[in-house]
VEXVO-964029 format. One record per residue: residue in one letter; z, y, x of N, C-alpha, C in turn. Coordinates in Angstrom, 1 decimal. Example, Ala and Ser with C-alpha at 12.3 -4.5 7.8 and 13.67 -1.06 7.14 Angstrom:
BEGIN
aa; n.c3; n.c2; n.c1; ca.c3; ca.c2; ca.c1; c.c3; c.c2; c.c1
A; 7.8; -5.7; 13.2; 7.8; -4.5; 12.3; 7.8; -3.3; 13.2
S; 7.1; -2.2; 12.8; 7.1; -1.1; 13.7; 7.9; 0.0; 12.9
//
This chain:
BEGIN
aa; n.c3; n.c2; n.c1; ca.c3; ca.c2; ca.c1; c.c3; c.c2; c.c1
M; 116.2; 103.5; 100.7; 115.9; 104.9; 100.4; 116.1; 105.1; 98.9
S; 116.8; 106.1; 98.6; 117.0; 106.4; 97.2; 115.9; 107.2; 96.6
T; 115.4; 106.8; 95.4; 114.4; 107.6; 94.6; 115.0; 107.8; 93.2
P; 114.3; 108.6; 92.4; 114.8; 108.9; 91.1; 114.9; 107.6; 90.3
G; 116.1; 107.2; 89.9; 116.3; 106.0; 89.1; 116.3; 104.7; 89.9
G; 116.2; 104.7; 91.2; 116.1; 103.4; 91.9; 116.2; 103.6; 93.4
F; 115.9; 102.4; 94.1; 116.0; 102.4; 95.5; 114.8; 101.6; 96.0
V; 114.2; 102.1; 97.1; 113.1; 101.5; 97.7; 113.6; 100.9; 99.0
L; 113.3; 99.6; 99.2; 113.9; 98.9; 100.3; 112.8; 98.1; 101.1
P; 112.9; 98.1; 102.4; 111.9; 97.3; 103.2; 112.2; 95.9; 103.1
T; 111.1; 95.0; 103.1; 111.2; 93.6; 103.1; 110.3; 93.1; 104.2
S; 110.3; 91.8; 104.4; 109.5; 91.2; 105.5; 108.0; 91.3; 105.2
D; 107.6; 91.6; 103.9; 106.2; 91.7; 103.6; 105.8; 93.0; 103.0
G; 106.6; 94.0; 103.0; 106.4; 95.3; 102.4; 107.6; 96.0; 101.9
A; 107.4; 96.8; 100.9; 108.5; 97.5; 100.3; 108.7; 97.1; 98.8
V; 109.9; 97.1; 98.4; 110.2; 96.8; 96.9; 111.1; 97.9; 96.4
C; 110.8; 98.2; 95.1; 111.7; 99.3; 94.4; 112.5; 98.5; 93.4
L; 113.8; 98.7; 93.4; 114.7; 98.2; 92.5; 115.3; 99.3; 91.6
G; 115.4; 99.0; 90.3; 116.1; 100.0; 89.4; 117.5; 100.1; 89.7
A; 118.0; 101.4; 89.6; 119.4; 101.7; 89.9; 120.4; 101.1; 88.8
E; 119.9; 101.0; 87.6; 120.8; 100.5; 86.5; 121.0; 99.0; 86.5
D; 120.0; 98.3; 86.7; 120.1; 96.8; 86.5; 119.6; 96.0; 87.7
G; 119.1; 96.7; 88.8; 118.6; 96.0; 90.0; 117.3; 95.3; 89.8
A; 116.6; 95.5; 88.6; 115.4; 94.8; 88.3; 114.3; 95.4; 89.2
E; 113.4; 94.5; 89.6; 112.2; 94.9; 90.4; 111.3; 95.8; 89.6
R; 111.0; 97.0; 90.1; 110.2; 97.9; 89.4; 108.7; 97.8; 89.9
W; 108.6; 97.7; 91.2; 107.3; 97.5; 91.8; 107.4; 97.0; 93.3
R; 106.3; 96.5; 93.8; 106.3; 96.0; 95.2; 105.0; 96.5; 95.8
S; 105.1; 96.8; 97.1; 104.0; 97.3; 97.9; 103.9; 96.6; 99.2
K; 102.7; 96.1; 99.5; 102.4; 95.4; 100.7; 102.6; 96.4; 101.9
G; 103.0; 95.9; 103.0; 103.1; 96.8; 104.2; 102.6; 96.1; 105.4
G; 102.9; 96.6; 106.6; 102.5; 96.0; 107.8; 103.7; 96.0; 108.8
E; 103.3; 96.1; 110.1; 104.4; 96.2; 111.1; 105.0; 97.5; 111.1
D; 106.2; 97.6; 111.5; 106.9; 98.9; 111.7; 107.0; 99.7; 110.4
L; 107.4; 99.1; 109.3; 107.4; 99.7; 108.0; 108.5; 100.8; 108.0
R; 108.1; 102.0; 107.5; 109.0; 103.1; 107.3; 108.8; 103.6; 105.9
I; 109.9; 104.0; 105.3; 109.9; 104.5; 103.9; 110.6; 105.9; 103.9
D; 110.1; 106.9; 103.2; 110.7; 108.1; 103.0; 110.5; 108.5; 101.5
S; 111.4; 109.3; 101.0; 111.3; 109.8; 99.7; 111.4; 111.3; 99.6
A; 110.6; 111.9; 98.7; 110.7; 113.3; 98.5; 110.4; 113.6; 97.0
G; 111.3; 114.1; 96.3; 111.1; 114.4; 94.9; 110.8; 113.1; 94.1
D; 109.7; 113.1; 93.3; 109.3; 111.9; 92.6; 108.4; 111.0; 93.3
Y; 108.3; 111.1; 94.6; 107.3; 110.4; 95.5; 108.0; 109.6; 96.5
T; 107.3; 108.5; 96.9; 107.7; 107.7; 98.0; 106.6; 107.6; 99.0
M; 106.9; 107.8; 100.3; 105.9; 107.7; 101.4; 106.2; 106.4; 102.2
I; 105.1; 105.6; 102.2; 105.2; 104.3; 103.0; 104.3; 104.4; 104.2
R; 104.8; 104.2; 105.4; 104.1; 104.2; 106.6; 104.2; 102.9; 107.3
H; 103.1; 102.4; 107.8; 103.2; 101.1; 108.6; 102.1; 101.2; 109.7
S; 102.3; 100.5; 110.8; 101.3; 100.4; 111.8; 100.5; 99.1; 111.7
H; 99.3; 99.1; 112.3; 98.5; 97.9; 112.4; 97.5; 98.1; 113.5
T; 96.9; 97.0; 113.9; 95.9; 97.1; 115.0; 94.5; 97.2; 114.3
A; 93.8; 98.3; 114.5; 92.5; 98.5; 113.9; 91.4; 97.8; 114.8
R; 91.5; 98.0; 116.0; 90.6; 97.4; 117.0; 91.4; 96.9; 118.1
L; 90.8; 96.2; 119.0; 91.6; 95.6; 120.2; 92.4; 96.7; 120.8
F; 93.7; 96.6; 120.9; 94.6; 97.5; 121.5; 94.7; 98.9; 120.9
Q; 94.1; 99.1; 119.7; 94.1; 100.5; 119.1; 95.1; 100.4; 117.9
Q; 96.3; 101.1; 118.1; 97.3; 101.1; 117.0; 96.9; 102.2; 116.0
R; 97.0; 102.0; 114.8; 96.7; 102.9; 113.7; 98.0; 103.0; 112.8
Q; 98.1; 104.1; 112.2; 99.2; 104.3; 111.2; 98.7; 104.5; 109.9
A; 99.0; 103.7; 108.9; 98.5; 103.8; 107.5; 99.7; 104.5; 106.8
V; 99.3; 105.5; 105.9; 100.2; 106.3; 105.2; 99.8; 106.2; 103.7
R; 100.7; 105.9; 102.8; 100.5; 105.9; 101.4; 101.6; 106.7; 100.7
I; 101.2; 107.6; 99.7; 102.1; 108.3; 98.9; 102.1; 107.7; 97.5
L; 103.2; 107.2; 97.0; 103.2; 106.5; 95.8; 104.1; 107.3; 94.8
L; 103.8; 107.2; 93.5; 104.7; 107.7; 92.5; 105.9; 106.7; 92.4
S; 107.1; 107.2; 92.6; 108.3; 106.4; 92.7; 108.6; 105.6; 91.5
A; 108.2; 106.1; 90.3; 108.6; 105.5; 89.0; 107.8; 104.1; 88.9
D; 106.5; 104.1; 89.3; 105.8; 102.9; 89.0; 105.1; 102.3; 90.2
G; 105.1; 102.9; 91.4; 104.5; 102.4; 92.6; 103.1; 102.6; 92.7
R; 102.5; 103.5; 91.8; 101.1; 103.8; 91.8; 100.7; 104.6; 93.1
T; 99.7; 104.2; 93.8; 99.2; 105.0; 95.0; 98.5; 106.2; 94.5
L; 99.0; 107.4; 95.0; 98.4; 108.7; 94.6; 97.5; 109.2; 95.8
W; 97.8; 108.8; 97.0; 97.1; 109.3; 98.2; 97.3; 108.3; 99.3
Q; 96.2; 108.1; 100.1; 96.4; 107.2; 101.3; 95.5; 107.8; 102.4
G; 96.0; 107.6; 103.6; 95.3; 108.1; 104.8; 95.6; 107.2; 106.0
E; 94.9; 107.4; 107.1; 95.1; 106.6; 108.3; 95.0; 107.5; 109.5
F; 95.9; 107.3; 110.5; 95.9; 108.2; 111.7; 95.9; 107.3; 112.9
K; 95.5; 107.9; 114.0; 95.3; 107.2; 115.3; 96.6; 106.8; 115.9
S; 97.7; 107.5; 115.6; 99.0; 107.2; 116.2; 100.0; 107.4; 115.1
S; 101.3; 107.1; 115.5; 102.3; 107.1; 114.5; 102.7; 108.5; 114.0
I; 103.1; 108.6; 112.8; 103.6; 109.9; 112.2; 104.9; 110.2; 112.8
R; 105.1; 111.5; 113.1; 106.4; 112.0; 113.6; 107.5; 111.7; 112.6
K; 108.6; 111.6; 113.1; 109.8; 111.2; 112.3; 110.4; 112.5; 111.6
S; 109.5; 113.2; 111.0; 110.0; 114.4; 110.2; 110.0; 113.9; 108.7
A; 111.0; 114.4; 108.0; 111.1; 114.1; 106.6; 110.0; 114.8; 105.8
P; 109.3; 114.1; 104.9; 108.3; 114.8; 104.0; 109.1; 115.7; 103.0
V; 108.3; 116.6; 102.4; 108.8; 117.5; 101.4; 107.9; 117.5; 100.2
A; 108.4; 117.7; 99.0; 107.6; 117.7; 97.8; 108.0; 118.8; 96.9
S; 107.1; 119.5; 96.2; 107.3; 120.5; 95.3; 106.3; 120.4; 94.2
G; 106.7; 120.0; 93.0; 105.7; 119.8; 91.9; 104.8; 118.7; 92.3
R; 103.5; 119.0; 92.3; 102.5; 118.0; 92.7; 102.0; 118.1; 94.1
M; 102.7; 118.9; 94.9; 102.4; 119.1; 96.3; 103.3; 118.2; 97.2
F; 102.8; 117.6; 98.2; 103.5; 116.7; 99.1; 103.1; 117.1; 100.6
A; 104.0; 117.3; 101.5; 103.7; 117.7; 102.8; 104.4; 116.9; 103.9
F; 103.7; 116.7; 105.0; 104.3; 116.0; 106.1; 103.6; 116.4; 107.4
L; 104.2; 116.0; 108.6; 103.5; 116.3; 109.9; 102.7; 115.1; 110.3
D; 101.5; 115.3; 110.7; 100.7; 114.2; 111.2; 101.0; 114.0; 112.7
P; 100.4; 113.0; 113.4; 100.7; 112.7; 114.8; 100.5; 113.9; 115.7
Q; 99.5; 114.8; 115.4; 99.2; 115.9; 116.3; 100.1; 117.1; 115.9
E; 101.1; 116.9; 115.1; 102.0; 117.9; 114.5; 101.3; 119.0; 113.7
T; 100.3; 118.6; 113.0; 99.6; 119.4; 112.1; 100.3; 119.2; 110.7
L; 100.6; 120.3; 110.0; 101.2; 120.1; 108.7; 100.1; 119.7; 107.7
R; 100.3; 118.6; 107.0; 99.4; 118.1; 106.0; 100.0; 118.3; 104.7
A; 99.3; 119.1; 103.8; 99.7; 119.3; 102.5; 98.7; 118.6; 101.5
V; 99.2; 117.8; 100.7; 98.4; 117.0; 99.8; 98.7; 117.3; 98.4
R; 97.7; 117.7; 97.5; 97.9; 117.9; 96.1; 97.7; 116.5; 95.4
L; 98.7; 116.1; 94.8; 98.6; 114.7; 94.2; 98.1; 114.8; 92.8
T; 97.2; 113.9; 92.4; 96.6; 113.9; 91.1; 96.8; 112.4; 90.6
G; 96.7; 112.3; 89.3; 96.8; 110.9; 88.7; 98.1; 110.6; 88.1
//
């Protein structure tokens, strides 16, 4: 996934961001099963599934600042996020949750 000045790639243990100019590692983020990465503006959204309780799949979502990998928002849902692309404008980030509710998050930090 392309981000400003770099690329975020899935690995066996999470996501890694490499700089576009020199390929140097900028940051690394732990993930889980079924890792998905999306980018919108200056932000990267990482989604992965995990088992919260016996037979209960959960979807963890984190929104990171693409430049340094800092987590700006995180949440958890009972089922997987729809495969819609997130959008960003300024400090606002929006995506559809599993029930197809539009979630708009004002990012701080």
